C-alpha positions as CSV (number, residue, x, y, z in Angstrom):
1,M,-2.6,-25.6,6.9
2,N,0.3,-23.8,5.2
3,R,1.7,-20.4,6.1
4,T,-0.1,-18.5,3.3
5,S,-3.5,-19.9,4.3
6,V,-3.2,-18.4,7.8
7,L,-2.4,-15.0,6.3
8,V,-5.4,-14.8,3.9
9,A,-7.9,-13.3,6.4
10,P,-5.5,-10.7,8.0
11,A,-4.1,-9.8,4.5
12,S,-7.6,-9.3,3.2
13,A,-8.5,-7.1,6.1
14,C,-5.4,-5.0,5.5
15,A,-6.1,-4.8,1.8
16,A,-9.7,-3.6,2.5
17,A,-8.5,-0.9,5.0
18,L,-5.9,0.3,2.6
19,T,-8.4,0.4,-0.2
20,T,-10.7,2.5,1.9
21,F,-7.8,4.9,2.5
22,V,-6.9,5.1,-1.2
23,N,-10.5,5.7,-2.1
24,A,-10.7,8.5,0.5
25,I,-7.5,10.3,-0.6
26,Q,-8.5,10.1,-4.3
27,G,-11.2,12.6,-3.5
28,I,-8.8,15.2,-2.1
29,G,-8.4,18.1,-4.5
30,A,-4.7,18.5,-4.6
31,S,-2.8,20.4,-7.3
32,G,0.7,20.8,-8.5
33,T,3.4,18.9,-6.8
34,A,1.0,17.7,-4.1
35,A,-1.2,16.1,-6.8
36,I,1.8,14.3,-8.2
37,D,2.9,13.1,-4.8
38,M,-0.7,11.9,-4.0
39,A,-0.8,10.0,-7.3
40,T,2.5,8.3,-6.5
41,L,1.2,7.4,-3.0
42,I,-2.0,6.0,-4.5
43,S,0.0,3.9,-7.0
44,E,2.3,2.5,-4.4
45,D,-0.6,1.7,-2.1
46,E,-2.4,-0.1,-5.0
47,A,0.8,-2.2,-5.4
48,V,0.6,-3.2,-1.7
49,I,-3.1,-4.0,-2.1
50,S,-2.3,-6.2,-5.0
51,D,0.4,-8.0,-3.0
52,L,-1.9,-8.5,0.0
53,N,-4.7,-9.9,-2.3
54,A,-2.2,-12.4,-3.8
55,V,-1.2,-14.1,-0.6
56,G,-3.7,-16.9,-1.1
57,I,-2.7,-17.7,-4.6
58,T,1.1,-17.3,-4.4
59,S,3.1,-20.4,-5.3
60,N,6.3,-19.0,-3.7
61,F,5.9,-17.5,-0.2
62,S,9.5,-16.1,-0.1
63,D,9.0,-14.2,-3.4
64,W,5.6,-12.9,-2.3
65,M,7.0,-11.7,1.0
66,S,10.0,-10.0,-0.7
67,Q,7.6,-8.2,-3.1
68,L,5.3,-7.1,-0.2
69,I,8.3,-5.7,1.7
70,S,9.6,-3.9,-1.3
71,D,6.2,-2.4,-2.2
72,G,5.5,-1.6,1.4
73,G,8.8,0.3,1.6
74,E,8.0,2.3,-1.5
75,A,4.5,3.1,-0.2
76,T,6.1,4.3,3.1
77,I,8.5,6.6,1.2
78,A,5.6,8.0,-0.9
79,G,3.5,8.5,2.3
80,D,6.4,10.4,3.9
81,T,6.7,12.6,0.9
82,V,3.0,13.5,1.1
83,R,3.2,14.1,4.8
84,A,6.3,16.3,4.4
85,A,4.4,18.4,1.7
86,L,1.6,18.8,4.2
87,G,3.9,19.8,7.0
88,L,3.4,16.6,9.0
89,P,6.0,14.4,10.5
90,A,7.3,11.2,8.7
91,S,5.8,7.9,9.6
């Protein structure tokens, strides 16, 4: 068993949970800057979902992990922007 095979199930569960979140926030009726911020968050979260779903098919674990960390960081920044716009604390 290689290191990516042990990650498939937890990565799939995380991707499913994040997909549920993205689907839920897509239905929020935001406008103006908030709508732009939400769209950015959704886009960044979709990149993380794609990364998580790719763990079982990656040929280079280090490259996969680097991409996940990068995309996760961007998603965190986007989430903090949305939270700030809503008057909530950062993550």
